N, C-alpha and C positions, 0 to 999 in steps of 0.2 A: 393450549399451544405452549411448547417449551420456549423459553427466551433464547435470544442470541447473546453472544458475549463480544464486547469490544475490548481488546487489549491495546493499551496505549503506553507511550514512553516519552511524552513531552513534559518536561519539567516546568514549562511556563504555563501558568494557570490559564491565561487567555487563549493560548494555542490549544491546550487540552480541552477546554470547554468548547471552543469553536469547532474542533474536530468532532467531538461527540455530537454537537448539534447538527453538523453536516451529515454524519452517518445516520442520525435519526431522520433528517429531512429526505435524503435520497433513498434510504432503504424503505421508508414509509412506516417504520416501526414506532410505536409509542414508547415512551421512556421506560415503562415497566417491562417492556419486552426486549430491551437492549441494556444488559448489565455492563458496567464500565469499570475496568480495573486499570489503574495507573501503575505500570511496572516499575517506573523509576522511583516511586514513593515507598516501595517495600517489596519483599520477596513475594513471588507468585504463590498464592494460597493453594492448597491441595484442591484440585478440580475433579469433579465427577462428570466426565463428558456426557454421560447419559442424561444429565440434567439440562443440557443445552441442545438446541437445534443446529447450531453452527457457530463458528468463531470468525470474527473480523480482527485483523491486525492493522492498526493505523500506521501512519508514517512516523519518522523519528529523525532527530538530528544525529543519532548514532550512525556510524558507518561500519558495516561488518568487516570491510577490508582494511580498516585502520591497523597499523602495527600493534601487536599486543601491548607493547610498552607504552603506547600512546593512549590506551583505553583507560578510562577512570574505573575505580572499583564498582561504581553503579553500572556502568556499561557492561563490564565483565559479568556481573551478577545477572543483569537482564538477558544477556546472550545465553548464559548457562540455563536460566529458567526456560527460555524459549526453545533451546535445543532439546531439553528434557521433555517439554510438552510436545514438540514436533515428533519425537520418537514415537509417542503414543498416537498422535494424530495421523502420521503417515502409516503406521502399522494397521490402524483401523480404517484408513481411507475416510477419515472424519471430515465433514464439510468445513473448509477453511478458505478464507479469502484475505490475502495480505496485500495491502495497498502501499506501493513504493518500498517501504522497509521489508515488505513480504518477499520481494525478489532477493534481497540480500540474505534474509534469514532462511527461507525455504530453499532458495537456490544453493546457498552454501551448505545447508544441511544435506542436500541431495547430491553433493559433489560437483556442482557447477563452479565456474571460475568467476569470482566477483572482484572487480577492480575498477580503476578510474578511466579506463579506455574510452568508455561511451557515456561519460557524464554529460549532463545537459543543463544549461542555465534555466532560470525561471522563465517559462515561455509557453506559448500555445502552439502545438505541433499537430500535423496530420498523422493519425495512426491507421495502419492498414492491416486488415485481418488476413491470415493465411487461409488456405483451403480447410485446414483443420479447425481454425477459428470460426469460419462461416458455418461449419457443421456442428459446433459445440452448443449444447443447450443453454449454457449460461449467456451466450452471445446472441440468442434468438432475438430477432427484430433489429439488430444493429446493422447499420450500413457497412459496406466493405471498407470504406475509409471515413473516418470521423475525426473531429478536432478534440484534443484533450490538453489539460495543463500538466506540465512536467517541471521538475526542478530537483536535481539529484547530483551528488558528487561521485557516486559509484553506480555500477550497473552490471548486468550479467554479460560477460564476454564469451564464455563457453557454456552452452546450455547443459544442465545436468542430464546424464544418460537416461534418467527415468522420466524426463519431462517432454511434453509435446508443445511446440511453439504455436501460439495462437495469434500473435500480433507483433508487429515491428514498426519501425519508422526509419527514415533516412539516416538520422544521426545516432540511433540506438536500435540495433537489430532485434533485441529481445525486449519487447514492451509488455508481453503477457505470455504466460505459459501455464500448463496444467500438469499436475503429477497425479498418477492413478486416475480415478474418475471424478474426485470431489475436492481436490486441493488446487487452488488457483492463486496466482500472484500477478500483479500488474506493476509496471514501473511508473506508469502515469497515475494520476490521482483521480479516481472516479468520484470522489466525494467533494471535489472542488469546482465551483463556478467562478466567474470573474471576481465578484466581491470577496469570495473565500480566499482566493490566491493573493489578492491584493492585501487583505488583512494579514495573511501569513507572511508576506514579504515584509511588512512593517515590523512584525514581531521578530523576524530573523534577520533584520537589517545588518547586524554585526556578527553573523555566523559564517561568513566566508562564501556565501552563495553568489554574491555580486558586490561590486564596490559600494560601500555605504553611501557615498555622496551621489550615487545614481538612483537612489530609491524613488524619488518622485518621477523621474523619467521612466523607470521600469514600471511603476504603478500605472502611469498613463498608457503604456503599451499593453499591459495585461488587461486593463479595463476594456480594451477593444476586442478581447477574445470572445468569440461566439461559440460557447461550448454547451451543447444541449444533450449529447448522447451518453457520455460515460456513466452518469448516475444510474442509468437503466440497469447496469450490471449489478448494482447493489439491490435493486428491486427484484431482479431475476434471481439473485442468490436467495433472498428471503422467500420468494414464491416457490422456488424449487425445494427448499429444505424445511420450510415451516411445518 
């Protein structure tokens, strides 16, 4: 079996390690079958996509819609590396699953409008599948509405012309879409359960997602979130493309 690849861009070791562990847990992959590349640590190496079954893209503190002058050299390099990779991934319709940052990268690459209109605080929200979502094989077995954790400063305001909307929510109309047959992006986090998002809130306390002095109150609320379904998407992705 060919391995899968997780591309990450979290500079905080605790966050990067926690994200990798979460993708292992919810995908069901052993560590030797999920290679991990941290894009913020250095340039993306040359990849032979034929060596992989599929690609996961993790979340990121980077925002695709930030003004160019506000982006660090590392962010600009990561974005350029991902854009070049997506050129090949999209052309080949290669299996790709981007979680949260996937909307900004794949959506922007495909001509969608990414901005801060539909940002969401760290919270647990109901996600509702569209008719196309209910029919999509990656969402097989998912209920029409399910709870998921979110937390993002930007989102997709205008869907790319190449994309099919698969899910939305009251505060964020684009929660999941598909490009071609095998490229997916979610705005919500399929890799996070309540302990996972609480740990991430502590790591990113001073990153502008919420007032820092409200951390403990936020963690108490997030701890009550009953999220059971989103991780199934990662298992389905592995089952479909392994």
